N, C-alpha and C positions, 0 to 999 in steps of 0.2 A: 584885495583878498589874497592875491598871490604874494604880496610882500608880507601881509600878516602870517600867512602859512610858512613862509620862509624863515620868519623871526621865531616862530614857535618850534620849528624843526631845528633851528640853530641852537635855541636854548635847550632843548631835549638832548642834542648832541653834547652840549657842554656840560649838562647835568650828569650825562652818562660817563664822559670822560672823567670829571670830578670823582664819580662815584666807583671808579676802577679799583680794583683790590690793590692794597699796598702792604708790601712785605718790608721788614725791616731787618738789617743785617749789622753786626757789630763790626765797628772799625776803631783802630787804635791809633791815636795821634802821640808821637813822642816829641818831648821838648824837655830842655833842661831849666832848672830854677835854683835858687839858692835856699838851703834849708835855714832856719832861725831857731836859736836856743829855746828849749822849752823850759828851762829853768833859770831863775834870775841870778846873776851875778853882778858885781860891780862892773859897770861898763867901761871903766878905764882899765880893766883886767883883760889884756890880750897877748900876754907871753906866758909860756909854760915850759917845765922841764919835767923829766921823768927819772925816776929813782928805782932801781931794780935790786932786791936781794934775793940770791938764788944759791942754794946749797950745791954740793958737788954733782948730784944725780942730775940736777938741772943744768948747771953750767957746763957739764961734760957733753951735753947734747946741743946747747945753745947757750952763748955767752950773754952776760947781763947787758952788755952794750947792744948786741943785736936784738935782744928782746925790747929794750929801749928804743931802738930804731923804728920797730914796727908800730909803735904808738904814735899816731897823728891826729892831732885836734885841728881840724880844718878852719881856716880864718883867722888862726892864732900863729903867733911867731914861736918857733921852738929854741930855747937857748940852753945854755950850759946848766950843769947840776947846781941846784940851789939859787938861781938867779930869776927864776920866773915869778909872775905874779901867783901862779898856782903850781903845785908840784903833785904830779900823779905818782904815789908809791905803789910798788908791787913787790910782792913777797910770795915765796913758794917753799912749801914743805919738801922733804925728800919723797921720791916715788918708793913704796914700800910693797914688796910681794909678800902676801898675806896667807896664802893657802894654795895646794896643788891638788889635782884630781886627775889620775890616769884613766882614759877611756879606751875601750876595745871594741873593734868591729871585726866581725868574722866574714870573710868572702868565700863562697861555696864554688866550685867548678864542678859541673854535671856532664855526664856523657849523654849519648842520644836517647838512651832509655831513661834518664832522668836519675841515675844513680850517681851520688856524690863521690867523685873521685880525687878531690883535693880540697883541703881547707886552709886559707890563710888568715892569720889574725894580724890585724892592723892596730897600732897604738898611737894615741893622741894625748899630749898633755895640756891640761887647762890650768893656768895660774892666775888667781885673782890677785888685784893690786889696787893700791890706794895713792891718789895724788890730788894735792891740794893747793890751791893758790889763793891770792887775796889781792884787792887794790883798794886804795883810799885816795881821797883828794884833800890838800890842805892849801891855803892861801899862804903868802909869805910872811904874814902877821901870826901864823900858827893856827888860825881859825879852821875848823873842820868844815868842809864843804860836802864831802861824801864819806860816811864812815866806812869801816872796814866791809867790803863786799866780797863774798865768797866765789872762787871759780873753782868748784870741785867736780871730779870725775864721778860717774855713777857708782853707786855703793856696789853694785854687781858687775863693775868693769873688770874685765879678764883678757888675758891673751892666750890663744890656743895655738898649738904647734901643728906642723904638717903631719901627716901619718908615716908611721914607721913600722916595718915588720919586726922590729926588736924594741922591747920595753927599755932595755938598757940604751939602746941608741937614741930613743926618743927622750929619755930623761938626761942623757948626756949633752945632747944639742942644747938643751936649756942652761945646763950647768955651764957649759963652755962658751956660751953667747949671751949670758945674763946682762952684761954691760950694753951689747949692741941692741938687745931687745928693750932693755930700759930707755936707752936714748931714743929708739924709733917712737915708743910710747910717748916719751916726753915731748918730742917734736911734734907729733900728731895733736897733742892736747894743746900745745903753745900755739899752734896755728889756729886752733878753734878759739882759744881763750883771747889772743890779741885781737882777732877779729870781732869778738864779742865786746871787748873793752872799746875798740874803736866806734863799733856802732853805738854803744851806749853814751859815751862821752860826746859824741858828735851830735847825737839827738839832744842831749841835755844842754850841751854848752857851746857847740861848734856852729860853724857856718858852711856845711858841706854842699859840694856840688852834687844835686840830685837829678835823677832822670824819671820824668813821670811818662807813664804810657796811659793816657787818658781814653776812656771809653766814649766814642760817639756813634750815633746811630746813622746809619745809611740807608737809602731805599734800594731795593732790588725787584722792582717791578717795571719792566720795560715798557709796558703798555701804558702806563701811569703818565699824564702830561707833565708831572713835575720832577719824573725820575732823572732826566739828564742835568737839569740845573741843580738838583739836590747832590748828585754825584760830583758835579764839577766843584761844587762849595766844599765838600768833604775833602776833595782832592787838594784845593787850595789852602784848607787848614793844615793838612799834612805837611805842604810845602813850606808854609809859615813856621810851623813848629821846628823845622830844621834850622831856622834862623835865630831861634831863641836859646840863650845860654845863661847861666848863673850870673855872669857879669855883665849881660847886655839884653835888652829887649829893644831892638830897632824901631825906630818911628813908623818905618814901612810895616813891621808887623803888627803894631797897634793899629794903623789905619786898615790893614787887610783883615784884621779880626773884627774889628767894629763893622766893616761891610758885611762880613758874614753873619753877623747879629741882626743887621738890618734885614737880610735876605729872609731870615729863619722868623723874625718878626713879622714879616708880610705874610708868611704862610698862614699865621694864626687867623688873619681875617680872610685871607683868600680862600681857604678851606675851613669855613665857619660852621658847616653843616654837622648834624648830629649823628650822621652814619658812621659806622665802625672805622672805614678807611679814613675819613676826615679826623676823627678823634685820634686815631693812631698816628697820623702824620703831625698834628699839633703837638702830641706828646714827645715825638722826636725833636721838634723845634724848641720846646721848653727845655728838655734835657740837654740838648746840644747848646743851646745859649747860655745854660748854667755854667757848662764847662768852659765855654769860651769866656765868660767873666772870671772863672778861676784862673785860665791862662793870663788874663789881663790884670791880675791882682784886684779884683773887684768883687769880693765876696758878698758885699751888701746887696748888689744886683743880683746876684745868684739866689738870694733868699727870695726875691719877688718871682723869679721863675720857678722856684720850687712851691710857691703858692699857686701859681698859675697851672702848674702840673697837676697838683693835688685837685683842684677845681675841674680840670679837664676830664677827670674821672678814668683815666686809663693807666693801669699800673702806678697807683698812687702811693705805693711803699716807697717808690724811688724818691718822692717828695722828702721823706724824712731823712733818708741817706744824703740828699744834697744839701738840707738844711744843717745837719751834722757837720758835713765837710765845711760849709760856709762858716758856721759859728766857730769852729776850731781855728779856721784861717783868720777871722776877724780877732779872736782872742790873742793869737800869736802876734799879730801885727801890733795889737795894743799893748801886749807886755813887752814888746821889743822896741815900742815907739817908732815904727817904721811902717811903711805902706806899700812896700814893693819886695818881690823876692828876686829881682835881678839888679846886682850892684857890684860894683869893683871892690876889692879888698886887696890892698898892698901891705903885706905882713911886714915887709922891711921898714916900714914907718912907725911900727910899734916900739915903744921903748919899755925896758924893764924898770922894775920899782926904783932902782938907782940910776935911771936915766941913760943907760947904756942901749 
């Protein structure tokens, strides 16, 4: 009888422990991987060059060579003008100042009685300007890969001076420093444009090194019996993420992540009850496994976790997000005829169309 009572009490204690409230916290795991091209090109194309046409208002701020140097197509070999499989052509119009407007601001000085004792008028000059750029991409046979894509400033783009107490001084500053102002504006927009071009061409055709900051759910419930092991597993994933690079995913990383998947899978059956805490914990397990599958380049397996998350009926909207991410990854692998986002690239081995 005493033994039976002990078993009943033990079971009750276990059920109480399992039913403990569970809180989830966001944790982010950082790791590197290699981006794959989103647009198809001939797979033998792996060299490129850049050609820049710049008028005087552009070249006085930044030379054509400096602009070309800023364009980098990762995973490709950059070669001399006209020798690549593809040529990125950039062209710019002159910066044109189009209109001026003098603004005024009056500052008043008052005494203790609130009487105005002095007034100072400040002047500032606003000048509208227009600056346009374009880029296109052709292959060495003259075929258009990307037609003329505009790089334009906002139609309301303008430069505004500092304030001056003299209208003449304000206007004179612009007149005397027109070239320097123009150069500063050009450099500002070229910084933005070359960055934008690099993002675009590397997404479409490149193999860039990318850094992912993936969301994982962690527990924050010290009284819950799973809290310590759950936290240790998330810490383990973070440490593994530090060893993953675009050029390499070590075997130890694969083994470690698979061990983490095993742990989260066990939680699904260990906490199979219908109470909210169990459902919430299983949600975290499904979600975390899906992201582990992404880290392992196994999006097909992530789809199964999305289905399980949906059936678990806690925060089911995340299931659709996981499916979308998994299907995009599957399509990208299929399009590039590859099933990994971690591999070496030696650009020095790539030859130009002429074999150089």
